[in-house]
ChimeraX commands (.cxc) that place a marker at each C-alpha (Angstrom):
marker #1 position 86.79,57.73,102.56 radius 0.5
marker #1 position 87.44,61.45,103.23 radius 0.5
marker #1 position 85.18,62.93,106.12 radius 0.5
marker #1 position 83.17,65.97,105.42 radius 0.5
marker #1 position 85.51,67.92,107.81 radius 0.5
marker #1 position 88.59,66.90,105.98 radius 0.5
marker #1 position 87.07,67.71,102.56 radius 0.5
marker #1 position 86.19,71.23,103.78 radius 0.5
marker #1 position 89.64,71.73,105.05 radius 0.5
marker #1 position 91.26,70.83,101.72 radius 0.5
marker #1 position 89.02,73.38,99.80 radius 0.5
marker #1 position 91.17,75.87,98.00 radius 0.5
marker #1 position 91.16,79.21,99.90 radius 0.5
marker #1 position 92.43,82.50,98.65 radius 0.5
marker #1 position 95.69,83.53,100.08 radius 0.5
marker #1 position 96.41,86.56,102.11 radius 0.5
marker #1 position 98.84,89.16,101.11 radius 0.5
marker #1 position 101.29,87.81,103.79 radius 0.5
marker #1 position 101.00,84.41,102.59 radius 0.5
marker #1 position 101.73,85.37,98.88 radius 0.5
marker #1 position 104.60,87.54,100.11 radius 0.5
marker #1 position 106.17,84.77,102.09 radius 0.5
marker #1 position 105.90,82.38,99.20 radius 0.5
marker #1 position 107.36,85.04,96.87 radius 0.5
marker #1 position 110.39,85.62,99.06 radius 0.5
marker #1 position 111.24,81.97,99.21 radius 0.5
marker #1 position 111.62,81.96,95.40 radius 0.5
marker #1 position 115.02,82.28,93.80 radius 0.5
marker #1 position 116.27,85.70,92.97 radius 0.5
marker #1 position 115.78,85.48,89.17 radius 0.5
marker #1 position 112.16,84.15,89.80 radius 0.5
marker #1 position 111.43,87.03,92.28 radius 0.5
marker #1 position 112.69,89.54,89.64 radius 0.5
marker #1 position 110.35,87.97,86.95 radius 0.5
marker #1 position 107.57,88.13,89.23 radius 0.5
marker #1 position 108.23,91.70,90.56 radius 0.5
marker #1 position 108.26,92.92,86.65 radius 0.5
marker #1 position 105.18,90.98,85.88 radius 0.5
marker #1 position 103.36,92.55,88.75 radius 0.5
marker #1 position 104.57,96.04,87.81 radius 0.5
marker #1 position 103.60,95.65,84.34 radius 0.5
marker #1 position 100.05,94.72,85.39 radius 0.5
marker #1 position 99.91,97.89,87.41 radius 0.5
marker #1 position 101.07,99.97,84.73 radius 0.5
marker #1 position 98.93,98.53,82.13 radius 0.5
marker #1 position 95.98,99.02,84.40 radius 0.5
marker #1 position 96.93,102.82,85.33 radius 0.5
marker #1 position 97.58,103.57,81.60 radius 0.5
marker #1 position 94.50,101.47,80.27 radius 0.5
marker #1 position 96.95,100.05,77.81 radius 0.5
marker #1 position 97.41,96.38,77.13 radius 0.5
marker #1 position 100.76,94.98,76.20 radius 0.5
marker #1 position 99.98,95.06,72.36 radius 0.5
marker #1 position 99.28,98.78,72.70 radius 0.5
marker #1 position 102.51,99.31,74.47 radius 0.5
marker #1 position 104.63,97.47,71.82 radius 0.5
marker #1 position 102.72,99.57,68.98 radius 0.5
marker #1 position 103.66,102.71,70.90 radius 0.5
marker #1 position 107.43,101.66,71.25 radius 0.5
marker #1 position 107.40,100.58,67.49 radius 0.5
marker #1 position 106.12,104.19,66.50 radius 0.5
marker #1 position 108.53,105.86,68.92 radius 0.5
marker #1 position 111.50,103.87,67.34 radius 0.5
marker #1 position 110.30,104.79,63.66 radius 0.5
marker #1 position 109.90,108.32,64.61 radius 0.5
marker #1 position 113.51,108.45,65.91 radius 0.5
marker #1 position 115.00,106.69,62.82 radius 0.5
marker #1 position 113.05,109.18,60.60 radius 0.5
marker #1 position 114.49,112.05,62.52 radius 0.5
marker #1 position 117.94,110.65,62.19 radius 0.5
marker #1 position 117.65,109.98,58.55 radius 0.5
marker #1 position 116.33,113.54,58.05 radius 0.5
marker #1 position 119.45,114.94,60.18 radius 0.5
marker #1 position 117.10,116.52,62.67 radius 0.5
marker #1 position 117.62,113.86,65.37 radius 0.5
marker #1 position 119.47,114.63,68.50 radius 0.5
marker #1 position 122.60,112.56,68.95 radius 0.5
marker #1 position 124.31,112.08,72.43 radius 0.5
marker #1 position 127.45,110.08,73.22 radius 0.5
marker #1 position 127.40,107.67,75.82 radius 0.5
marker #1 position 129.64,109.98,78.03 radius 0.5
marker #1 position 127.26,112.88,77.53 radius 0.5
marker #1 position 124.26,110.69,78.92 radius 0.5
marker #1 position 126.04,108.65,81.59 radius 0.5
marker #1 position 128.22,111.33,83.29 radius 0.5
marker #1 position 125.44,113.45,84.74 radius 0.5
marker #1 position 123.61,110.39,85.95 radius 0.5
marker #1 position 126.86,109.12,87.69 radius 0.5
marker #1 position 126.99,112.50,89.35 radius 0.5
marker #1 position 123.43,112.00,90.74 radius 0.5
marker #1 position 124.28,108.62,91.94 radius 0.5
marker #1 position 127.53,109.26,93.78 radius 0.5
marker #1 position 126.10,112.07,96.01 radius 0.5
marker link #1:1,2 radius 0.2
marker link #1:2,3 radius 0.2
marker link #1:3,4 radius 0.2
marker link #1:4,5 radius 0.2
marker link #1:5,6 radius 0.2
marker link #1:6,7 radius 0.2
marker link #1:7,8 radius 0.2
marker link #1:8,9 radius 0.2
marker link #1:9,10 radius 0.2
marker link #1:10,11 radius 0.2
marker link #1:11,12 radius 0.2
marker link #1:12,13 radius 0.2
marker link #1:13,14 radius 0.2
marker link #1:14,15 radius 0.2
marker link #1:15,16 radius 0.2
marker link #1:16,17 radius 0.2
marker link #1:17,18 radius 0.2
marker link #1:18,19 radius 0.2
marker link #1:19,20 radius 0.2
marker link #1:20,21 radius 0.2
marker link #1:21,22 radius 0.2
marker link #1:22,23 radius 0.2
marker link #1:23,24 radius 0.2
marker link #1:24,25 radius 0.2
marker link #1:25,26 radius 0.2
marker link #1:26,27 radius 0.2
marker link #1:27,28 radius 0.2
marker link #1:28,29 radius 0.2
marker link #1:29,30 radius 0.2
marker link #1:30,31 radius 0.2
marker link #1:31,32 radius 0.2
marker link #1:32,33 radius 0.2
marker link #1:33,34 radius 0.2
marker link #1:34,35 radius 0.2
marker link #1:35,36 radius 0.2
marker link #1:36,37 radius 0.2
marker link #1:37,38 radius 0.2
marker link #1:38,39 radius 0.2
marker link #1:39,40 radius 0.2
marker link #1:40,41 radius 0.2
marker link #1:41,42 radius 0.2
marker link #1:42,43 radius 0.2
marker link #1:43,44 radius 0.2
marker link #1:44,45 radius 0.2
marker link #1:45,46 radius 0.2
marker link #1:46,47 radius 0.2
marker link #1:47,48 radius 0.2
marker link #1:48,49 radius 0.2
marker link #1:49,50 radius 0.2
marker link #1:50,51 radius 0.2
marker link #1:51,52 radius 0.2
marker link #1:52,53 radius 0.2
marker link #1:53,54 radius 0.2
marker link #1:54,55 radius 0.2
marker link #1:55,56 radius 0.2
marker link #1:56,57 radius 0.2
marker link #1:57,58 radius 0.2
marker link #1:58,59 radius 0.2
marker link #1:59,60 radius 0.2
marker link #1:60,61 radius 0.2
marker link #1:61,62 radius 0.2
marker link #1:62,63 radius 0.2
marker link #1:63,64 radius 0.2
marker link #1:64,65 radius 0.2
marker link #1:65,66 radius 0.2
marker link #1:66,67 radius 0.2
marker link #1:67,68 radius 0.2
marker link #1:68,69 radius 0.2
marker link #1:69,70 radius 0.2
marker link #1:70,71 radius 0.2
marker link #1:71,72 radius 0.2
marker link #1:72,73 radius 0.2
marker link #1:73,74 radius 0.2
marker link #1:74,75 radius 0.2
marker link #1:75,76 radius 0.2
marker link #1:76,77 radius 0.2
marker link #1:77,78 radius 0.2
marker link #1:78,79 radius 0.2
marker link #1:79,80 radius 0.2
marker link #1:80,81 radius 0.2
marker link #1:81,82 radius 0.2
marker link #1:82,83 radius 0.2
marker link #1:83,84 radius 0.2
marker link #1:84,85 radius 0.2
marker link #1:85,86 radius 0.2
marker link #1:86,87 radius 0.2
marker link #1:87,88 radius 0.2
marker link #1:88,89 radius 0.2
marker link #1:89,90 radius 0.2
marker link #1:90,91 radius 0.2
marker link #1:91,92 radius 0.2
marker link #1:92,93 radius 0.2
view
């Protein structure tokens, strides 16, 4: 039989930030990355007031807009070098 003090001790208590952080640091790298991405997405969704479904719809609309521009000949095309080289210059500094 479990005493009253033992049963109280085993009650689930919320974890502190430090406890959660320590647990997260003990995860393998790939799981820490998944956790970080999940947390970041939850913050972005709250900030933007948009749920995952709304974000998916927005990306689909953007992709369709770009395809339509390309098909109409008004889209802007850039080679990989045109995009990557200025970014490399910023990173090398």
